[in-house]
LUMDOBA-284537 format. One record per residue: residue in one letter; x, y, z of N, C-alpha, C in turn. Coordinates in steps of 0.2 Angstrom, whole numbers, padded with zeros to 4 digits, always signed. Each point is the difference from the previous one (the first is absolute). Layout:
residues N
aXYZXYZXYZ
...
END
This chain:
residues 444
m+0723+0241+0376+0000+0003+0007+0001+0008-0001
v-0003+0004+0003+0000+0007+0000+0006+0002+0004
n+0004+0005-0003+0006+0003+0004-0003+0003+0006
p+0002-0001+0006-0003+0002+0006+0002+0008+0001
d+0005+0002-0003+0001+0008+0001-0003+0004-0005
i-0004-0003-0005-0002+0004-0005-0004+0006+0002
d-0004-0001+0005-0005+0005+0002+0004+0007+0002
r+0006-0001+0002+0004+0006+0002+0001+0005-0006
y+0000-0003-0006+0001+0004-0006-0006+0002-0004
l-0006-0002+0003-0006+0001-0004-0004+0006+0003
p-0002+0004-0003-0005+0005+0002-0007-0003+0002
p-0003+0002+0005-0007-0003+0002-0004+0001-0006
r-0005-0005-0001-0004+0000-0006-0006-0004+0002
s-0006+0003-0001-0007-0003+0001-0002-0003-0007
y-0003-0006+0001-0003-0003-0006-0008+0000+0001
t-0004+0001-0005-0007-0001+0000-0002-0007-0001
q+0004-0004-0004-0001-0007-0001+0005-0004+0004
p-0003-0005+0004+0004-0004+0004+0005-0004-0004
n-0002-0002-0006+0003-0005-0004+0001+0003-0007
v+0006+0000-0003+0001+0002-0007+0002-0006-0004
p-0005-0001-0004+0001-0006-0005+0006+0001-0004
v+0003-0006-0002+0006+0000-0004-0004-0001-0007
n+0001+0005-0005-0003-0001-0006+0005+0001-0005
i-0002-0001-0007+0005+0000-0005+0003+0007+0000
q-0004+0006+0000+0003+0006+0000+0005+0002+0005
s-0002-0002+0006+0005+0001+0006+0006-0004-0001
l+0000-0006-0003+0006-0004-0001+0004+0003-0005
q-0003+0004-0005+0004+0003-0006+0003+0006+0003
t-0003+0004+0003+0002+0007+0002+0004+0000+0007
g-0002-0005+0004+0003+0000+0007-0002+0005+0004
r-0006+0003-0002-0003+0006+0004-0007-0001+0000
d-0003+0002+0006-0007+0000+0001-0003+0006-0004
m-0004-0001-0005-0003+0006-0004-0003+0005+0004
s-0002-0001+0006-0003+0005+0004+0006+0006+0002
l+0006-0002+0000+0005+0005+0001+0001+0005-0006
p+0002+0006+0002+0000+0005-0006+0007+0000-0003
y+0002-0006-0002+0007+0000-0003+0000+0003-0007
q-0006-0001-0003+0000+0003-0007+0000+0008+0000
d-0001+0003+0006-0001+0007+0000+0007+0003+0003
l+0005-0004+0001+0006+0003+0003+0003+0005-0005
e+0000-0001-0006+0003+0005-0005-0004+0006+0000
a-0006+0000+0001-0004+0006+0000+0001+0004+0006
l+0002-0003+0006+0001+0003+0006+0007+0003+0000
d+0005-0003-0004+0007+0002+0000+0001+0006-0004
t-0003+0006+0003+0001+0006-0004+0004+0005+0004
g+0002-0001+0006+0004+0005+0004-0005+0004+0003
s+0003+0004+0005-0005+0004+0005-0001+0007-0004
s+0004+0002-0004-0001+0006-0003+0004+0001-0006
s-0001+0005-0005+0004+0001-0005+0006+0004+0002
s+0005-0001-0004+0007+0004+0001-0002+0008+0000
a+0003+0003+0005+0000+0007+0000+0004+0003-0006
s-0002+0006-0002+0004+0003-0006+0006+0002+0003
g+0005-0001-0004+0007+0003+0002+0001+0007-0002
g-0003+0005+0003+0001+0006-0003+0007+0003+0003
i+0002-0002+0005+0007+0003+0003+0006-0005-0003
i+0004+0004-0003+0006-0004-0002+0006+0002+0004
l+0003-0006+0002+0006+0001+0005+0006+0001-0004
g+0003+0006+0001+0006+0002-0003+0005+0003+0004
s-0002+0002+0006+0005+0003+0005-0002-0002+0007
s+0004+0002+0005-0002+0000+0007-0006+0004+0002
d-0001+0005-0004-0006+0005+0002-0006-0004-0001
q-0001-0005-0005-0006-0003-0001-0001-0007+0004
w+0006-0002+0003+0000-0006+0004-0006-0001+0004
r-0001+0004+0005-0005-0001+0005-0007+0000-0003
t-0002+0004-0004-0006+0000-0004-0001-0006-0004
w+0005-0002-0004-0001-0006-0004+0000-0006+0005
y+0004+0000+0005+0000-0006+0004-0007-0001+0003
s-0003+0006+0003-0007+0000+0003-0005-0003-0005
t+0000+0002-0007-0004-0002-0005+0000-0008-0001
i+0006-0002+0000+0001-0008-0001-0002-0003+0006
k+0001+0002+0006-0002-0003+0006-0008+0000+0001
v-0003+0005-0002-0008+0000+0000-0002-0005-0005
t+0002+0000-0006-0002-0005-0005+0001-0007+0002
a+0006-0001+0003+0001-0007+0002-0004-0002+0006
k-0002+0004+0005-0004-0001+0005-0007-0002-0003
s-0003+0004-0005-0006-0001-0003-0001-0007-0003
l+0006-0002-0003+0000-0007-0003+0002-0005+0005
g+0001+0001+0006+0001-0005+0005+0007-0003+0000
v+0005+0003-0003+0007-0003+0000+0005+0004+0003
w-0001+0006+0004+0005+0004+0003+0004-0004+0005
k-0003-0005+0003+0003-0004+0005+0006-0004-0003
y+0000-0001-0007+0005-0004-0003+0005+0005-0003
l-0001+0006+0000+0004+0005-0004+0004+0005+0005
d-0003+0001+0006+0003+0005+0004+0008+0000+0001
p+0004+0004-0003+0007+0000+0000+0003+0001+0007
d-0004+0003+0005+0002+0002+0006-0001-0006+0005
g-0004-0005-0002-0001-0006+0004+0006-0004+0001
s+0002-0002+0006+0005-0004+0001-0002-0008-0001
n-0006-0001+0001-0002-0007-0001-0007+0000-0004
p+0000+0002-0007-0006+0000-0004-0003-0007+0000
e-0007+0001-0001-0004-0007-0001+0002-0003-0006
k+0000-0007+0000+0002-0003-0006-0005-0001-0005
i+0001+0001-0006-0005+0000-0006-0002-0007+0000
p-0007-0001-0001-0003-0007+0000+0003-0004-0006
e+0001-0006+0001+0002-0005-0006-0006-0004-0003
e+0001-0002-0006-0005-0003-0003-0001-0007+0004
p-0006-0002+0002-0001-0006+0003+0001-0006-0004
r+0002-0006+0003+0001-0006-0004-0007-0003-0001
e-0001-0004-0005-0006-0004-0002-0002-0005+0006
t-0006+0001+0002-0003-0005+0005+0000-0007-0003
q+0002-0005+0003-0001-0007-0002-0004-0004+0005
p-0003-0005-0003-0005-0004+0004+0004-0003+0006
g+0006-0001+0000+0004-0003+0006+0000+0005+0005
d-0001+0007-0001-0001+0005+0005-0006-0001+0005
a-0005-0003-0003-0006-0002+0004-0001-0007+0003
q+0003-0004-0004+0000-0007+0002+0007-0004-0001
e+0003-0002+0005+0006-0003-0001+0000-0006-0005
g+0004+0000-0004+0001-0006-0005-0004+0001-0006
a-0005+0005+0000-0004+0001-0006+0004+0003-0006
q-0001-0003-0006+0003+0002-0006-0004+0004-0004
q-0007-0001+0000-0005+0003-0005-0006+0002+0005
i-0003+0004-0003-0006+0003+0004-0005-0006+0001
i-0001-0005-0005-0004-0005+0001+0001-0005+0006
d+0007+0001+0002+0002-0004+0006-0003+0003+0007
l-0002+0006+0000-0002+0003+0006-0007-0002+0002
t-0001-0001+0007-0006-0001+0003-0004+0006-0001
d-0007+0000+0002-0004+0005-0001+0002+0006+0005
d+0002-0002+0006+0002+0005+0005+0007+0003-0002
n+0004-0004-0002+0007+0003-0002-0001+0004-0007
y-0005-0002-0004-0001+0005-0006-0002+0007+0002
k-0004+0000+0006-0002+0007+0002+0006+0004+0003
v+0005-0004+0003+0006+0003+0002+0004+0002-0006
f+0000-0004-0005+0004+0002-0006-0003+0006-0003
q-0007+0001+0000-0003+0006-0003+0002+0006+0004
r+0000+0000+0007+0002+0005+0004+0008+0002-0001
l+0004-0005-0001+0007+0002-0002+0000+0003-0007
l-0004-0002-0005+0000+0003-0006-0002+0008+0001
a-0005+0001+0004-0003+0007+0001+0006+0004+0003
h+0003-0003+0005+0006+0004+0003+0005+0002-0005
q+0002-0005-0005+0004+0001-0005-0002+0005-0005
d-0006+0000-0001-0003+0006-0005+0001+0007+0003
r-0001+0000+0007+0000+0007+0003+0008+0002+0000
q+0004-0005+0001+0007+0002+0000+0002+0002-0007
t-0002-0004-0005+0001+0002-0007-0002+0007-0002
l-0006+0001+0003-0003+0007-0002+0004+0005+0004
q+0002-0001+0006+0004+0005+0003+0007+0001-0003
f+0003-0005-0002+0006+0000-0004+0000+0004-0006
r-0005-0002-0004-0001+0004-0007-0002+0007+0001
w-0004+0002+0005-0002+0007+0002+0007+0004+0002
t+0004-0003+0004+0006+0003+0003+0005+0001-0006
q+0001-0005-0004+0004+0000-0006-0002+0006-0005
r-0006+0000-0001-0003+0005-0005+0001+0007+0003
n-0001+0001+0006+0001+0007+0003+0007+0002+0001
m+0004-0005+0002+0007+0001+0000+0003+0002-0007
d-0003-0003-0005+0002+0002-0007-0002+0007-0001
r-0006+0002+0002-0003+0007-0002+0005+0005+0004
i+0001-0001+0006+0004+0005+0004+0007+0000-0003
g+0003-0005-0002+0007+0000-0003+0000+0004-0007
q-0006-0001-0004+0000+0004-0006-0001+0007+0001
q-0004+0002+0005-0001+0007+0002+0007+0003+0002
i+0004-0004+0004+0006+0003+0002+0005+0001-0006
r+0000-0005-0004+0005+0001-0006-0003+0006-0005
r-0006+0001+0000-0003+0005-0005+0001+0007+0003
t+0000+0000+0007+0001+0007+0002+0007+0002+0003
v+0005-0004-0002+0007+0002+0001+0002+0004-0007
a+0003+0006+0001+0003+0004-0006+0004-0005-0004
t+0000+0002-0007+0004-0004-0004+0008+0000+0001
s+0002+0006+0003+0007+0001+0001+0002-0005+0006
h-0005-0003+0004+0002-0004+0006-0002-0007-0001
q-0002-0002-0006-0003-0007-0001+0006-0005+0000
h+0006+0002-0001+0006-0004+0001+0000-0003+0007
l-0002+0004+0005+0000-0002+0007-0004-0007+0001
i-0005-0001-0004-0005-0006+0002+0000-0004-0006
a+0004+0000-0005+0000-0004-0006+0000-0007+0001
d+0004-0002+0005+0001-0008+0001-0003-0002+0006
i-0005+0004+0003-0003-0002+0006-0007-0003-0002
e-0002-0005+0003-0007-0003-0001-0005+0001+0005
s+0003-0001+0006-0005+0000+0006-0002+0007+0002
p-0006+0002+0000-0003+0006+0002+0003+0003+0006
r+0001-0004+0005+0003+0002+0007+0007+0002-0001
t+0004-0003-0004+0007+0001-0002+0000+0007-0004
l-0005+0001-0004+0000+0006-0004-0001+0006+0005
l-0004-0001+0005-0001+0006+0004+0006+0001+0005
q+0003-0005+0002+0006+0001+0004+0006+0003-0004
a+0001-0002-0007+0005+0003-0004-0002+0008-0001
l-0006+0002-0001-0002+0007-0001+0001+0003+0007
k-0002-0003+0005+0001+0004+0007+0007+0001+0001
d+0005-0004-0001+0007+0001+0001+0002+0006-0005
r-0003+0001-0005+0003+0005-0005-0003+0007+0002
f-0007+0000+0001-0003+0006+0001-0002+0003+0007
s+0000-0005+0004-0002+0002+0007+0005+0003+0004
s-0001+0006+0004+0005+0003+0003-0001-0001+0008
s+0005+0001+0004+0000+0000+0007-0004+0006+0002
e-0002+0000+0007-0005+0005+0002+0004+0007+0000
i+0006+0000+0002+0004+0006+0000+0001+0003-0007
e+0002-0005-0005+0000+0002-0007-0006+0003-0003
r-0005-0003+0002-0007+0002-0003-0002+0007+0003
m+0002+0001+0007-0002+0006+0003+0004+0006-0003
l+0007-0001-0001+0004+0005-0004-0002+0001-0007
e-0002-0005-0003-0002+0001-0007-0007+0004-0001
l-0004-0002+0005-0007+0004+0000+0001+0007+0002
r+0005+0001+0004+0002+0007+0003+0002+0004-0006
v+0005-0003-0004+0002+0004-0006-0006+0001-0005
r-0004-0004-0001-0006+0001-0004-0004+0005+0003
w-0001+0000+0006-0004+0005+0003+0003+0007-0001
l+0006+0001+0002+0003+0007-0001+0000+0002-0007
n+0001-0005-0005+0000+0002-0007-0007+0002-0002
k-0005-0003+0003-0007+0002-0002-0002+0007+0003
a+0003+0001+0006-0002+0007+0003+0003+0005-0004
r+0005-0001-0004+0003+0005-0004-0002+0000-0008
s-0005-0003-0001-0002-0001-0007-0007+0001-0002
p-0002+0007+0000-0007+0001-0002-0002-0002-0007
p-0006-0003-0001-0001-0002-0007-0003+0005-0005
k-0001-0002-0006-0003+0005-0004-0008-0001+0001
d-0003+0005-0003-0008+0000+0002-0003-0006-0003
s+0002-0003-0006-0003-0005-0003+0001-0007+0004
q+0005+0000+0005+0002-0006+0003-0002+0000+0008
v-0004+0005+0002-0001+0001+0007-0004-0006+0003
d-0005-0002-0003-0004-0006+0003+0005-0006+0001
a+0004-0002-0004+0005-0005+0000+0005+0001+0006
w+0002+0007+0000+0005+0002+0005-0003-0001+0007
l-0006+0002+0001-0003+0000+0007-0001-0008+0002
a-0002-0004-0005+0000-0007+0001+0007-0003+0002
e+0005+0002-0003+0007-0002+0002+0001+0002+0007
w-0002+0006+0002+0002+0002+0007-0004-0005+0005
e-0006-0001-0002-0004-0005+0005+0004-0007+0000
n+0001-0002-0005+0004-0007+0000+0006+0000+0003
l+0004+0005-0001+0007+0001+0003-0001+0001+0007
y-0005+0004+0003-0001+0001+0007-0001-0007+0003
t-0005-0004-0003-0001-0006+0003+0006-0005+0001
e+0004+0000-0005+0006-0004+0000+0005+0003+0005
a+0001+0006+0000+0005+0003+0005-0002+0000+0007
v-0007+0000+0002-0002-0001+0006+0001-0007+0002
g-0001-0005-0004+0001-0007+0001+0008-0001+0002
a+0004+0003-0004+0007-0001+0001+0003+0005+0006
q-0004+0004+0003+0002+0004+0005+0005+0005-0002
v-0001+0003-0006+0004+0006-0002-0001+0006+0005
p+0006+0003+0002-0001+0005+0005-0004+0006-0002
d+0000+0002-0007-0004+0005-0002-0007-0001+0000
t-0002-0006+0002-0008-0001+0000-0002-0003+0006
t+0004+0000+0005-0002-0003+0007-0004+0006+0003
n+0001+0006-0001-0004+0005+0002-0005+0003-0006
p-0006-0001+0001-0005+0001-0006+0001+0008-0002
r+0001+0004+0005+0000+0007-0002+0007+0002-0004
v+0005-0004+0001+0006+0001-0004-0001-0002-0007
a-0003-0006+0000-0002-0002-0007-0005+0004-0004
v-0005+0003+0003-0004+0005-0003+0004+0006-0002
y+0004+0002+0004+0004+0006-0002+0004-0001-0006
d+0003-0006+0000+0004-0001-0006-0004+0000-0006
f-0006-0003+0000-0005+0000-0005-0002+0007-0002
l-0002+0004+0004-0002+0006-0001+0005+0005-0004
c+0007-0001+0003+0005+0004-0003+0001-0002-0008
a-0001-0007-0001+0001-0002-0007-0006+0002-0004
a-0006+0000+0003-0006+0002-0004-0002+0007+0000
r+0004+0004+0003-0001+0008+0000+0000+0003-0007
p+0005-0002-0004+0000+0003-0007-0007-0001-0004
l-0003-0006+0002-0006-0001-0004-0006+0004+0001
d-0001+0002+0007-0005+0004+0002+0001+0004+0006
e+0002+0006+0000+0001+0004+0006-0006+0000+0005
n-0006+0001-0003-0005+0001+0005-0002-0007+0004
s+0001-0005-0004-0001-0007+0003+0005-0001+0005
y+0006+0002-0001+0006-0001+0005-0002+0004+0006
f-0001+0007+0000-0002+0004+0005-0006-0003+0005
y-0005-0002-0004-0006-0002+0004+0002-0007+0004
t+0003-0004-0004+0002-0007+0004+0005+0001+0005
y+0005+0005-0001+0005+0001+0005-0003+0003+0006
q-0005+0005-0001-0004+0003+0006-0004-0005+0004
k-0003-0005-0004-0004-0005+0004+0005-0005+0004
v+0005-0002-0003+0004-0005+0004+0005+0003+0005
f+0003+0006-0001+0005+0002+0004-0003+0006+0005
k-0005+0003-0002-0003+0005+0004-0006-0001+0004
e-0005-0004-0003-0006-0001+0003-0001-0007+0003
t+0004-0005-0002+0000-0007+0003+0005+0000+0006
k-0003-0002+0006+0004-0001+0006+0005-0005-0001
e+0006+0001+0003+0006-0005+0000-0002-0007+0002
d-0004+0000+0005-0002-0007+0002-0005-0004-0004
k-0002+0003-0005-0005-0003-0005+0003-0003-0006
d-0002-0006-0001+0004-0003-0006-0002+0003-0007
v+0005+0000-0004-0001+0003-0007+0001-0006-0005
s-0005+0000-0004+0000-0006-0005+0003+0003-0006
f+0006-0003-0002+0003+0002-0007-0005-0001-0006
t-0003-0006+0000-0005-0001-0005-0005+0005-0001
s-0003+0002+0006-0005+0005+0000+0003+0007-0002
v+0006+0001+0001+0003+0007-0002+0000-0001-0008
i+0003-0006-0003+0000+0000-0007-0007+0001-0003
n-0005-0004+0003-0007+0001-0003-0002+0007+0000
a+0001+0004+0006-0002+0007+0001+0003+0004-0006
f+0007-0001+0000+0004+0004-0005-0003-0002-0007
r-0001-0006-0002-0003-0002-0006-0007+0004-0002
q-0004+0000+0005-0007+0003-0001+0001+0008+0000
l+0004+0003+0004+0001+0007+0000+0003+0002-0007
r+0005-0004-0002+0003+0002-0007-0006-0001-0005
a-0004-0005+0000-0005-0001-0005-0005+0006+0000
t-0002+0002+0006-0004+0006+0001+0003+0006-0003
s+0006+0001+0002+0003+0006-0003+0001+0000-0007
q+0001-0005-0003+0000-0001-0008-0006+0002-0003
k-0006-0003+0003-0006+0002-0002-0002+0007+0000
k+0002+0003+0006-0002+0007+0000+0004+0004-0005
r+0007-0002-0001+0004+0004-0005-0003-0001-0007
s-0003-0006-0001-0003-0001-0007-0007+0003-0001
g-0003+0002+0006-0007+0003-0001-0005-0005+0002
k+0002-0006+0002-0005-0005+0001-0001-0002+0007
g+0002+0004+0005+0000-0001+0007-0007+0001+0003
s-0001-0003+0005-0006+0001+0004+0001-0001+0007
a-0005+0001+0004+0001+0000+0007+0001-0007+0003
v+0006-0002+0002+0001-0007+0002+0004+0000+0007
g-0001-0005+0004+0003+0000+0007+0007-0003-0001
f+0005+0003+0004+0006-0003-0001+0001-0006+0005
a+0003-0005-0002+0001-0006+0005+0005+0002+0005
t-0001-0002+0006+0004+0002+0006+0004-0006+0002
l+0005+0001+0004+0005-0005+0002-0004-0006+0003
d-0005+0001+0003-0004-0006+0004-0005-0003-0004
g+0000+0001-0007-0005-0003-0004-0006+0003-0001
q-0002+0005+0004-0006+0004+0000+0000+0005-0006
k-0006+0003+0000+0000+0006-0005-0001+0006+0003
e+0004+0005-0002+0000+0007+0003-0005+0004-0004
a-0004+0004+0003-0005+0004-0003+0003+0005-0005
g-0003+0000-0006+0003+0004-0005-0003+0007+0000
s+0000+0004-0005-0003+0007+0000-0008+0000+0000
t-0002+0005+0002-0008+0001+0000-0002+0000-0007
p-0007-0001-0001-0002+0000-0007+0001+0007-0003
a-0001+0005+0003+0001+0007-0003+0007+0001-0002
q+0005-0002+0004+0007+0000-0001+0002-0004-0006
s-0003-0006+0000+0001-0005-0006-0002+0003-0006
a-0006+0003+0000-0003+0003-0006+0005+0006-0003
r+0002+0004+0005+0005+0005-0002+0006-0002-0003
q+0003-0005+0003+0006-0003-0003+0000-0003-0006
k-0006-0004-0001-0001-0003-0007-0001+0004-0005
s-0004+0006+0001-0001+0005-0005+0006+0004-0002
s+0004+0002+0005+0006+0004-0001+0006-0004-0002
k+0000-0007+0001+0005-0004-0001+0007+0002+0003
q-0001+0003+0006+0006+0002+0004+0001-0003+0006
l+0006+0001+0004+0001-0002+0006-0004+0003+0005
p-0001-0002+0006-0004+0003+0005+0003+0006+0003
d-0004+0005+0003+0002+0006+0003+0003-0001+0006
c+0006+0003+0001+0004+0000+0006-0001+0006+0005
a+0001-0001+0006-0001+0006+0005+0004+0006-0002
c+0006-0001-0004+0004+0006-0002-0003+0003-0006
g-0006-0002-0003-0003+0003-0006+0002-0003-0006
q+0005-0004+0000+0002-0003-0007-0004-0007+0000
k+0001-0003-0006-0003-0007-0001+0005-0005+0000
h+0001-0004+0005+0004-0006+0001-0002-0003+0006
f+0003-0006+0001-0002-0004+0006+0004+0003+0006
f-0002-0001+0006+0003+0003+0006+0007-0002+0000
q+0002-0006-0001+0006-0003+0000+0005+0004-0004
s-0002+0003-0005+0004+0004-0005+0000+0008+0002
c-0003+0002+0005+0000+0007+0002+0006+0002+0004
p+0004+0004-0002+0006+0002+0004-0002+0004+0007
y-0006+0002+0000-0002+0004+0006-0002-0005+0006
l-0002-0006-0002-0003-0005+0004+0005-0006+0001
v+0005-0001-0004+0005-0006+0000+0007+0003-0001
v+0004+0000+0005+0007+0002-0001+0004-0003-0005
s-0001-0007-0001+0004-0003-0005-0002+0001-0007
a-0006+0004-0001-0002+0001-0007+0002+0007-0002
r+0004+0003+0004+0003+0007-0001+0006-0001-0005
s+0000+0004-0005+0006-0001-0005+0006+0005+0003
s+0006-0001-0003+0005+0004+0002-0001+0008-0002
g+0001+0004+0005-0001+0007-0001-0008+0002+0000
w-0004-0004+0002-0007+0002+0001-0001+0005+0006
r-0004+0005-0001-0002+0005+0005-0008+0000+0001
p-0002+0000+0006-0007+0000+0001-0003+0007-0001
d-0006+0001-0002-0004+0006-0001-0003+0002+0007
p+0002+0005+0004-0003+0001+0006-0008+0001+0000
a-0002+0003-0005-0008+0000-0001-0003-0006+0000
i+0003-0005-0004-0003-0007+0000+0001-0003+0007
e+0005+0000+0003+0001-0003+0007-0005+0003+0005
r-0001+0006+0000-0005+0003+0004-0007-0003-0001
k-0002-0001-0006-0007-0002-0002+0000-0008+0001
l+0005-0004+0001+0000-0007+0000-0006-0002+0005
p+0000+0002+0006-0005-0003+0005-0007+0002-0002
e-0001+0006-0003-0007+0001-0002-0002-0004-0006
t+0005-0001-0005-0001-0004-0006-0002-0007+0002
i+0004-0003+0005-0001-0007+0002-0007-0001+0003
e-0002+0005+0004-0007-0001+0003-0005-0001-0006
k+0001+0003-0006-0005-0001-0005+0000-0006-0004
l+0005-0004+0001+0000-0007-0003-0005-0005+0002
s-0001-0005-0004-0004-0005+0002+0002-0004+0006
p-0004-0003+0004+0002-0003+0006+0006-0004+0000
f+0000-0005-0005+0006-0004-0001+0006+0004-0002
a+0000+0004-0005+0006+0004-0002+0002+0005+0006
k-0005+0002+0004+0002+0005+0005+0004-0004+0005
a-0002-0006+0002+0004-0004+0005+0007-0001-0002
k+0001-0002-0006+0007-0001-0003+0004+0006+0000
a-0003+0006-0002+0003+0006-0001+0002+0003+0007
e-0004-0001+0005+0001+0002+0007+0006-0004+0003
k+0000-0006-0001+0006-0004+0002+0006+0002-0003
l+0000+0001-0006+0007+0002-0004+0002+0007+0003
y-0005+0005+0000+0001+0006+0002+0003+0001+0007
k-0002-0004+0005+0002-0001+0007+0008-0002+0000
e+0001-0005-0004+0007-0003+0000+0005+0005-0003
v-0002+0004-0004+0005+0005-0003+0000+0006+0004
y-0005+0003+0003+0000+0006+0003+0000+0000+0008
s+0000-0006+0003+0000-0001+0007+0007-0002+0002
k+0005-0001-0004+0006-0003+0002+0006+0005-0002
n-0002+0006-0001+0005+0005-0002+0004-0001-0006
s-0003-0004-0005+0004-0002-0006-0001+0006-0005
v+0002+0006+0002+0000+0005-0005+0007+0002-0002
n+0000+0001-0007+0006+0002-0003+0002+0008+0002
f+0004+0001+0005+0001+0007+0002+0003+0005-0005
a+0004-0003-0004+0004+0004-0005-0005+0003-0005
n-0004-0005-0003-0006+0002-0005-0005+0004+0004
w-0001-0001+0006-0006+0003+0003+0002+0008+0001
i+0006+0001+0002+0002+0007+0001+0000+0004-0006
q+0002-0003-0006+0001+0003-0006-0007+0002-0003
t-0005-0004+0002-0007+0001-0004-0005+0003+0005
t+0002+0003+0006-0005+0002+0004+0002+0007+0002
t-0005+0004+0003+0001+0007+0003+0001-0001+0007
p+0002+0006+0003+0001-0001+0008-0006-0002+0003
d-0006+0003-0002-0006-0001+0004-0002-0008-0001
s+0001-0002-0006-0002-0007-0001+0005-0005+0004
v+0006+0002+0001+0005-0004+0004-0002+0000+0007
f-0002+0005+0003-0002+0000+0007-0007-0004+0001
s-0004+0000-0005-0007-0003+0001+0002-0008+0000
r+0005-0002-0004+0002-0007+0001+0004-0002+0006
m+0004+0005+0002+0005-0002+0005-0004-0001+0007
v-0005+0004+0001-0004-0001+0006-0003-0007+0001
s+0000-0004-0005-0003-0007+0001+0005-0005+0000
l+0007+0002+0000+0005-0004+0001+0003+0000+0007
s+0005-0004+0001+0003+0000+0006+0005+0006+0001
s+0002+0001+0007+0004+0006+0001+0007-0001-0004
l+0002-0006+0000+0007-0001-0004-0001+0003-0007
t-0005-0002-0003-0001+0002-0007-0001+0007+0000
v-0003+0004+0004-0001+0007+0000+0007+0003+0001
r+0004-0002+0004+0006+0003+0001+0004-0001-0007
v+0000-0005-0003+0004-0001-0006-0003+0005-0005
m-0007+0001-0001-0003+0004-0005+0002+0007+0002
i+0000+0002+0006+0002+0007+0002+0007+0002-0002
r+0005-0005+0001+0006+0002-0003+0001+0000-0007
s-0004-0004-0004+0000+0000-0007-0004+0006-0003
t-0004+0003+0004-0004+0005-0003+0001+0007+0003
r+0005+0001+0004+0001+0006+0003+0002+0006-0005
t+0002-0002-0006+0002+0005-0005-0006+0004-0002
f-0006-0002+0001-0005+0004-0002-0005+0001+0005
l+0002+0000+0007-0004+0001+0005-0003+0007+0000
g+0004+0005-0002-0002+0007-0001-0006+0001-0004
q-0002-0005-0004-0005+0001-0005-0007-0001+0004
s+0000-0003+0006-0006-0002+0003+0000+0002+0007
p-0002+0005+0002+0000+0002+0007-0003-0005+0005
t-0006-0003-0003-0003-0004+0004+0004-0006+0002
l+0003-0003-0005+0005-0006+0001+0005+0002+0005
s+0004+0006-0001+0005+0002+0004-0002+0000+0007
s-0005+0003+0002-0003+0001+0006-0001-0006+0004
r-0002-0005-0004-0002-0007+0003+0006-0004+0002
i+0005+0001-0004+0005-0005+0001+0007+0003+0002
t-0001+0007+0002+0006+0003+0002+0004-0003+0006
p-0004-0002+0006+0003-0003+0005+0004-0006-0002
r-0002-0004-0004+0004-0006-0002+0006+0002-0004
i-0001+0005-0004+0006+0002-0004+0006+0002+0005
h-0002+0004+0005+0005+0003+0004+0003-0006+0004
s-0004-0005+0002+0003-0006+0004+0004-0005-0004
k-0001+0000-0007+0003-0005-0004+0005+0003-0005
a-0001+0006-0002+0004+0003-0005+0008+0000+0002
p+0004-0002-0004+0007+0000+0002+0003+0008+0001
g+0005+0000+0004+0003+0007+0002-0004+0004+0004
END
């Protein structure tokens, strides 16, 4: 008699032959040879090969990256559900199924030959189900062994004692997590210290590429941990630029101008794009210094290309192997020009009045792209009264003083009159024009 509940445990199966004859081969193996039992070992190869353990877990700094690698590998092998150390109720690892007996298909049967034809078909289905369970068991065990070996292989030698007596891969992960994983606040503070140290440590020229990659990785981690210095992308970019400034002044000024002068405050700034732009600008600057430069477009913050020099300008720069012509008559980038950028002025710097008078005329002769940038910088400097009065008085004549004063506000004119009254007698024209203001504002 067939067990009435047997169909609950059997997967549905269709048979092409209504009757399966009981022959000597079936009696010896207990399996229908149409079933792929002989191919189970060939199928039992795992879902993928073990990922290489390139990351060695030696401190809390490596924990998240190392843990992520283990997790990805375990998921590809289909065993993460048995390993997850954060799971409160992890799935149970399959156990090896017991051997199917004839009595499972027909009550009282001791041998296969005791089965009726119908019950023999049931017995074959039970064997097929056992085969699938056996395959799943072997497949899981093999992949659990693989991930366990990877965990042990990628833990630093100095920490092997933490897992020496542990066999279960899940218990391995739990022990390592207890040792290396940090709380959210601890991780945030730890990353903030790393960020501040990175901002104060410019690299050597031979290590720049690795240094830039470290910045990108650290920024990604810091944003994930909500480090205050990275919640505002512009603050993060500023920290990076300050650290990178000693590497390349021109690249620093160009990038600073783009982010803090030309990009609107309501527009997002991509830290990664700034890194890439700085990397490209520096590479271009190095090529020009070595005489191998050519006309290339600079990467902008939105990932597009900014137009480079005209063909004629590129040819001149390549042949002369020099920096581009500036509106002041010297050869450097606009961001390095003290006449156009206040922050580029060194201590004690004094402007040349003749050069300042010619700036508008010189800017008009620049290429369209260069002209637009120079005009913007010129307006920022000379339309906001950002003139060094002390240096200005010492380096100008009375007539040139008046020619500048007429374009400034009345408050500025009054200050200049008081400062220059010692030489008013040298210029009758100047004295006659400003006498009313002198009488109205001069003391006594």
